N, C-alpha and C positions, 0 to 999 in steps of 0.2 A: 772229641777225638776223631781224627780223620782215619777212615779205613777204606782200603781198596781190596776187593776180593775178586780174583780172577777165577774163571772156570771154563770148561768146555774143551780142554785139551784132550789128546789121546794119540793113539797110534793108527796111522793109515798108510795105504800104499800110494805111491806116486800117482798123481792124477786125481786123487780123492779130495774131499772137502771136509772142513771143520768150521764150526762157528764158536768163537770165543765170546764170553761175556765178562764185563767188569762192573760190579756193583759198587757205587761210591756213596760216601756220606754227602748229604746235601750241601754242607758248607764248602766243599771243594768243587762239587760238580757244576753247580748252577752258574758260576762266574768265571769259569776257566776253560781254556782249550784243553782237551783231553787227548792223550795219545796212547798208542800201543807200541811197545818196545820189545825187542827180543835179544837174547844173549845165547849164542851157540857156545858149545864147549871150547874153551881156549880163546875165545874172541871177546871183543868189547861189546857192551850193550849198544844197540843201535835203535833209532827211531824208525819204525816202518810205516806208520800212518798217524795222522792226527786230524782232529775236527774241532773247529771253534764253536763257541756258543751260537754263532750266527750261521753255522753250517758250512763254512769254508773248509776245504779238505786238502790234505797233502798226502802224497804217497812217495815212498822211496822207489827209485827206479826198479829195484829188484822185485818189487811186488805189484807194480802198476799193471792194471789190466786183469789181475788175478784176485786181489784182496779188495774188500769193500768195508770201509768203516762207517758206522752210523751211531747215533745216540738217541736215547729216549729220555728227554729231560724230565718227564713226569715220573719215570721210574729210576732216575739217577743212574742210568746204565748206559755203558758204551759197548758196542759190539764190533767184532771183526769177523766178517765172513771171508773165509779163505778157500779159494777154489784152485783147481789145477796145481795142487801142492807138489813140491819138488823135494828131493832129499836135502837140498841145501836150505830148506825152510825149517829143518829140525833145530829146535831151540826151546828155551824157556821163554814164554811170552808174559809180559807184564804190562799193566796200565799205570799211568801216572799223569800228572799235569804236564803241560808243555810251557816252558821248560820244566823238567822234573824236580821234585823236592825229595831229597835223600830219605827223610824219615817216612815218606809215604810209600816207599817200595813195599809191596806185599810178597807173598810166597811165589806168585807166578803160577803158570800152568804149562806143563810140558807138552810139546808137540813133537812127535816123532814120525818122520816120513821115510818109508822104506822103498827101495827101488825094485 
């Protein structure tokens, strides 16, 4: 059974930093590109960053230069380092495959950035 467990969210002021973690079961992690998605209140879920098994990386324009995605294959964990946070980064953050599988969505972790 695949499980994705996100952690590391919280409340910070604009300009602050947070590091998100996503622990994944081995069956999904080792053979797939993994991504971080976010969903702000009233908006559609969007992909903000993803990383392939070979380390190729994609960032949405809105986070480029501020967020860094990485993965630790030995720990089946993918990270999202978020710096220079802005109020518009406020959302629930999720991890999933790329492209995502509906049944894999976890609870997510809330990130709130105040101005």
